[in-house]
C-alpha positions in Angstrom: 94.0 186.2 -57.8 96.7 188.4 -59.3 97.8 191.5 -57.8 99.1 193.9 -60.4 101.6 196.9 -60.0 100.6 199.1 -63.2 102.1 202.5 -64.2 99.0 204.9 -64.6 101.1 207.4 -66.7 101.9 204.7 -69.3 99.3 202.1 -68.8 102.0 199.4 -68.8 102.2 196.7 -66.2 105.3 196.8 -63.9 105.0 193.6 -62.1 102.4 190.9 -61.2 102.2 188.9 -57.8 100.1 186.1 -56.9 97.8 186.5 -53.8 98.9 184.9 -50.8 96.8 181.7 -49.8 94.8 181.5 -46.7 97.4 179.0 -45.4 100.2 181.5 -46.0 98.1 184.3 -44.4 97.2 182.1 -41.2 100.9 181.2 -41.0 102.3 184.8 -41.0 99.8 185.9 -38.6 100.8 183.1 -36.2 104.5 184.1 -36.6 103.9 187.8 -36.1 102.1 186.7 -32.9 105.1 184.8 -31.7 107.2 187.8 -32.5 105.0 190.1 -30.5 105.6 187.6 -27.4 109.3 188.6 -27.7 109.0 192.2 -28.9 106.6 193.4 -26.0 109.5 192.8 -23.6 112.0 195.1 -25.4 113.0 198.3 -23.9 112.1 201.7 -25.4 115.9 202.5 -26.1 116.2 199.0 -28.1 113.1 199.9 -30.0 114.3 203.5 -30.5 117.6 202.4 -32.0 115.9 200.2 -34.7 113.4 203.0 -35.5 116.0 205.6 -35.9 117.7 203.1 -38.3 114.6 203.1 -40.4 114.6 206.8 -40.7 118.3 206.6 -41.9 117.6 204.0 -44.5 114.7 206.1 -45.8 116.6 209.3 -46.1 119.6 207.5 -47.7 117.4 205.9 -50.2 114.6 208.5 -50.8 115.1 208.7 -54.5 114.6 205.0 -55.0 111.6 204.8 -52.7 110.1 207.9 -54.2 110.5 206.2 -57.9 108.6 203.1 -56.7 105.6 205.4 -55.6 105.6 207.5 -58.6 105.7 204.4 -61.0 102.8 202.7 -59.2 100.4 205.6 -58.6 101.7 208.5 -60.5 102.5 211.1 -57.8 105.0 213.8 -59.0 108.5 212.7 -58.2 109.2 215.7 -56.0 106.0 215.1 -53.9 107.0 211.6 -53.7 110.7 212.3 -52.3 108.9 214.8 -49.8 106.8 212.0 -48.7 109.8 209.6 -48.1 111.4 212.5 -46.0 108.1 212.8 -44.0 108.2 209.0 -43.4 111.6 209.4 -41.8 110.4 212.3 -39.7 107.5 210.4 -38.2 109.9 207.5 -37.4 112.4 209.7 -35.7 109.5 211.5 -33.7 108.4 208.5 -32.2 111.9 207.0 -31.6 112.6 210.1 -29.6 109.3 210.7 -27.8 107.6 207.3 -27.4 109.1 206.6 -24.0 108.1 209.9 -22.6 104.6 209.8 -24.0 104.0 206.3 -22.5 105.7 206.5 -19.1 103.6 205.7 -16.2 101.2 208.4 -15.1 101.1 208.8 -11.4 97.7 209.8 -9.8 97.0 210.7 -6.3 94.3 208.5 -4.8 93.4 206.8 -1.4 96.1 204.0 -2.3 99.8 204.2 -1.1 100.6 204.3 -4.8 98.4 204.4 -8.0 99.3 205.0 -11.5 98.3 204.1 -15.2 100.5 202.2 -17.5 100.4 201.8 -21.3 100.9 198.2 -22.2 101.1 196.9 -25.9 98.2 194.8 -27.0 99.6 192.7 -29.8 99.1 192.5 -33.6 97.5 195.7 -35.4 96.2 195.1 -38.6 96.3 197.9 -41.1 94.3 198.5 -44.6 96.0 201.1 -46.3 95.3 203.0 -49.5 97.2 203.6 -52.6 97.4 207.5 -52.5 100.0 207.9 -50.0 101.7 204.5 -50.2 104.4 205.0 -47.8 103.0 207.8 -45.4 100.0 206.3 -44.5 101.7 203.2 -43.4 104.5 204.7 -41.5 102.0 207.0 -39.7 100.5 204.0 -38.2 103.4 201.5 -38.1 106.1 203.8 -36.3 103.9 204.5 -33.3 102.4 201.0 -33.2 106.0 199.4 -33.1 107.4 201.9 -30.7 104.5 201.1 -28.2 105.5 197.4 -28.3 102.9 196.2 -30.8 103.5 194.3 -33.9 101.9 195.1 -37.4 100.2 193.3 -40.4 99.8 195.4 -43.7 97.1 194.9 -46.3 98.0 197.5 -48.8 96.0 198.6 -51.9 96.2 196.1 -54.5 97.7 198.5 -57.0 100.9 199.3 -54.9 102.3 196.0 -54.1 105.9 197.1 -54.7 105.5 199.9 -52.1 104.1 197.4 -49.6 107.0 195.0 -50.1 109.5 197.8 -49.9 108.3 198.9 -46.8 108.4 195.6 -45.2 112.1 195.3 -46.6 113.0 198.5 -44.9 112.1 197.3 -41.5 114.0 194.1 -42.0 117.2 196.1 -43.1 116.9 198.3 -40.0 117.2 195.0 -37.9 113.7 194.7 -36.6 112.9 190.8 -35.8 111.4 188.8 -38.6 107.7 189.6 -38.6 107.6 192.6 -36.4 106.2 194.1 -39.7 104.6 191.9 -42.0 103.1 192.6 -45.5 100.1 190.5 -46.7 99.6 190.4 -50.4 95.8 189.9 -50.2 92.6 191.1 -51.7 90.0 193.0 -49.8 87.7 189.9 -49.6 90.3 188.4 -47.2 90.2 191.4 -44.8 87.5 189.9 -42.8 89.3 186.6 -42.0 92.4 188.6 -41.0 90.4 190.9 -38.6 88.4 187.9 -37.0 91.6 185.9 -36.3 91.7 185.8 -32.4 95.5 186.8 -32.5 94.7 190.2 -34.3 93.9 192.6 -31.5 93.0 196.0 -33.5 92.5 197.3 -36.9 93.2 200.7 -38.6 92.2 201.7 -41.8 92.7 204.9 -44.2 90.2 204.7 -47.1 86.7 205.1 -48.4 83.7 205.5 -46.4 82.2 202.0 -47.4 85.5 200.1 -46.7 85.8 202.0 -43.3 82.3 201.1 -42.5 82.8 197.3 -43.2 86.1 197.2 -41.1 84.5 199.0 -38.2 81.6 196.7 -38.5 83.7 193.4 -38.6 86.1 194.9 -35.8 82.8 195.8 -33.6 81.4 192.2 -34.0 84.8 190.7 -32.8 85.1 193.3 -30.0 88.2 194.8 -31.3 89.2 198.5 -31.3 89.7 200.3 -34.7 90.7 203.6 -36.0 89.1 204.9 -39.2 90.6 207.7 -41.4 88.1 208.1 -44.3 87.1 210.6 -46.9 87.0 214.2 -46.7 85.4 217.0 -48.6 87.6 219.9 -46.9 86.3 223.5 -47.1 88.6 226.2 -47.9 87.1 229.3 -46.7 88.0 232.9 -47.8 86.6 235.8 -46.0 86.6 239.5 -47.2 89.7 240.6 -45.2 92.0 237.7 -46.4 95.1 237.9 -48.3 93.4 236.9 -51.6 96.4 236.5 -53.7 98.2 234.1 -51.3 94.8 232.2 -50.6 94.4 231.7 -54.3 97.9 230.5 -54.8 98.0 228.0 -52.0 94.5 227.0 -52.8 95.5 225.6 -56.1 98.1 223.7 -54.6 95.9 222.6 -51.7 93.6 221.3 -54.3 96.0 219.6 -56.8 98.6 218.0 -54.5 99.1 214.4 -55.0 97.2 214.9 -58.1 94.1 216.0 -56.3 94.0 212.6 -54.7 94.2 213.5 -50.9 91.6 213.2 -48.2 92.7 216.5 -46.8 93.0 218.2 -50.1 91.1 221.4 -50.3 87.9 220.6 -52.3 85.2 223.0 -51.7 86.2 226.7 -52.2 83.8 228.8 -50.1 84.2 232.5 -50.5 82.2 235.7 -49.7 80.5 237.8 -52.6 82.8 240.9 -52.0 85.9 239.1 -53.1 84.3 236.7 -55.5 85.5 238.1 -58.8 89.2 238.8 -57.6 89.6 235.2 -55.9 88.0 233.5 -59.1 90.3 235.3 -61.6 93.4 234.5 -59.7 92.6 231.0 -58.8 91.6 230.3 -62.7 95.0 231.9 -63.6 97.1 229.7 -61.3 95.2 226.6 -62.1 95.6 227.2 -65.9 99.6 227.5 -65.5 100.0 223.9 -64.0 102.6 222.0 -65.7 101.0 218.5 -66.6 102.9 215.6 -67.6 105.5 212.6 -66.9 105.4 212.5 -63.1 108.9 211.4 -63.2 109.8 214.9 -64.5 110.8 217.1 -61.5 109.1 219.9 -63.2 105.8 218.2 -63.3 103.0 219.6 -61.0 100.0 217.4 -62.0 100.5 213.6 -63.0 97.8 210.9 -63.8 94.8 209.6 -61.7 96.0 206.5 -60.2 93.8 204.2 -62.0 91.7 204.3 -65.1 88.6 203.3 -63.1 89.1 206.3 -60.7 89.4 208.5 -63.8 86.2 207.4 -65.1 84.4 207.8 -61.8 85.9 211.4 -61.4 84.8 212.2 -64.9 81.1 210.9 -64.1 81.0 213.0 -61.0 82.0 216.2 -63.0 79.8 215.5 -66.0 76.9 214.8 -63.6 77.3 217.9 -61.6 77.3 220.0 -65.0 74.0 218.4 -66.0 72.6 219.4 -62.5 73.4 223.0 -63.2 77.0 223.5 -62.2 79.0 225.9 -64.5 82.3 224.6 -65.9 84.9 227.3 -65.8 88.0 225.1 -66.7 88.9 221.8 -67.9 86.2 219.0 -67.5 87.5 216.0 -69.5 90.3 213.6 -69.5 93.4 214.4 -71.5 93.7 212.5 -74.6 96.6 210.2 -75.1 98.4 207.6 -73.1 97.9 207.7 -69.5 95.0 208.3 -67.0 95.5 212.2 -67.1 92.6 214.3 -66.2 92.5 218.4 -66.9 92.7 220.6 -64.1 88.9 221.5 -63.7 86.9 224.0 -61.9 83.2 224.0 -61.3 81.3 227.0 -60.1 77.7 227.7 -59.0 77.8 224.5 -57.2 74.5 224.2 -55.1 73.1 221.8 -52.5 71.5 218.8 -54.3 74.3 218.7 -56.9 76.7 215.7 -56.7 79.8 217.8 -56.5 78.2 219.4 -53.5 77.8 216.3 -51.4 80.4 213.9 -52.7 84.2 213.8 -52.4 85.8 214.3 -55.9 89.2 212.7 -55.9 91.2 214.3 -58.5 92.2 217.8 -59.7 88.6 219.3 -59.7 87.9 222.5 -57.5 84.4 223.4 -56.3 83.5 227.0 -56.2 80.8 227.8 -53.9 79.9 231.8 -53.5 78.0 232.9 -50.4 77.0 236.4 -49.0 79.1 236.5 -45.7 81.0 234.5 -43.1 77.8 233.2 -41.3 76.7 231.6 -44.4 80.3 230.3 -45.3 80.3 228.5 -41.7 76.9 227.0 -42.7 78.0 225.7 -46.0 81.4 224.4 -44.8 79.4 222.5 -42.0 76.8 221.2 -44.4 78.7 218.1 -45.2 78.8 214.4 -44.0 82.5 214.5 -43.9 84.6 216.4 -41.2 88.3 215.8 -41.9 90.1 219.2 -42.2 89.2 222.8 -43.1 91.3 225.9 -44.1 90.2 229.4 -43.1 91.6 232.7 -44.5 91.2 236.0 -42.7 93.5 238.7 -41.3 91.6 238.7 -38.1 93.1 236.0 -36.1 90.9 236.5 -33.0 87.8 236.2 -35.3 89.3 233.2 -37.0 89.6 231.4 -33.5 86.1 231.8 -33.0 84.9 230.5 -36.3 87.3 227.6 -36.0 85.6 226.6 -32.9 82.4 226.4 -34.9 83.6 224.6 -37.9 82.9 220.8 -37.7 86.2 219.1 -38.6 89.2 217.2 -36.9 91.2 220.3 -37.7 91.3 223.8 -38.9 94.3 225.5 -40.6 94.1 229.3 -40.2 95.8 231.0 -43.3 97.4 227.7 -44.4 96.5 224.5 -46.2 95.4 221.5 -44.2 98.6 219.0 -43.5 99.4 216.3 -41.2 102.3 216.7 -38.7 103.6 213.9 -36.4 103.4 216.4 -33.4 99.6 216.9 -33.9 96.6 214.6 -33.9 95.2 213.6 -37.1 91.7 212.4 -37.9 87.9 213.4 -38.3 84.6 213.3 -37.3 81.2 212.4 -38.9 81.8 210.2 -41.9 85.5 210.9 -41.9 85.9 208.4 -39.3 87.0 208.2 -35.6 89.9 207.9 -33.5 93.5 209.7 -34.0 96.8 209.1 -35.5 100.0 210.9 -34.7 101.1 212.9 -31.7 100.6 211.4 -28.2 96.9 210.7 -29.0 97.8 208.4 -31.8 100.2 206.1 -30.0 97.6 205.5 -27.2 95.0 204.2 -29.6 96.6 200.7 -29.5 97.5 200.2 -25.9 96.0 198.9 -22.9 95.4 201.9 -20.5 95.9 200.0 -17.5 95.2 201.2 -13.9 97.6 200.1 -11.1 96.3 200.6 -7.6 98.5 199.5 -4.5 96.8 199.4 -1.0 98.5 201.1 2.1 
């Protein structure tokens, strides 16, 4: 099978790679395991020095790495540069904090001494998506390697250049060979890798069906896994919110990464009393977006990452309109070269419509008007997903009480949902389980071992 890197803005093929054979994959898994037997014995200062070098390489070459991402999946170049900088941040965060996070935890018991230690477990296998081709890799790899594990990556098949570039970064930084290894394989080979006895854990960021399959295979083989899957994040605007600010940030929260983000705002839930004002401001801001070549620094909205994804998005939009949704803006692909889709707004979206229940991965905002905050909470929770949520109100004490009732992995009050190395990231319900980032993330793939010493 061929693995093809294709520019969605021009429809031109960049480069084609041959898929690794089963023999190649098995050999790389064995080599990665052998590296682990040495790597697990390194000290935190030794690991930290190398991880800080990774951060340095990322910062020094951010234009080059950003260009690779923009070419392969179409994100605006300014957002791609910011992604590389964020990758450097997560590397620096764990380089500086892993040792203190994973230090022995002393616990007083009837023993003369008892404590908990955190030991590396071995190979962590990651199945990663195309939408944040660098960030989603580094946010698993930095903590995994700093904990003393080693990593295998099966990246999305449309971003092989990103996958190989990341592997090279770890090599340039001086990590031992096969501490981080990219596997150019198709999805059908994922099961073989997880089932390999040398692979100890899996992590996936992706769709609900893909996550379910990885969890099933991991479970059958008694291996731990972390799933970060889809989201249909609510963006709730109450009567006392700063409506102008909410509308402005709401548009960016919807179209960031060309609308292709699990934590992008997707369902805009607002109370009746501010409906007219919010809708007017949001439509105005959405209409002004600069669409075009993602390599242009002024571009705010680039193409959908693949033609098949654009067609799926358009099907969701057209089906929702047939089901009774009102089209306020956009609603079709942009004619010409490239997989571009118009900024789109669907209003009067109700339960039973496809746009109400499914995740729309692209620049499509869903408007849902409610009578009050109680209905807003009910609608926000009326989803199979639970990744993030944004809540807008000037009453912060009320906001904290409402946040407690929202079923999601995070709630951002008067701000858009985002990930931060210092905070845990993940979801509930069909958005997955387990956590990445912060001290919670690095402890997902360690053996939490009790040591008890008699008097």
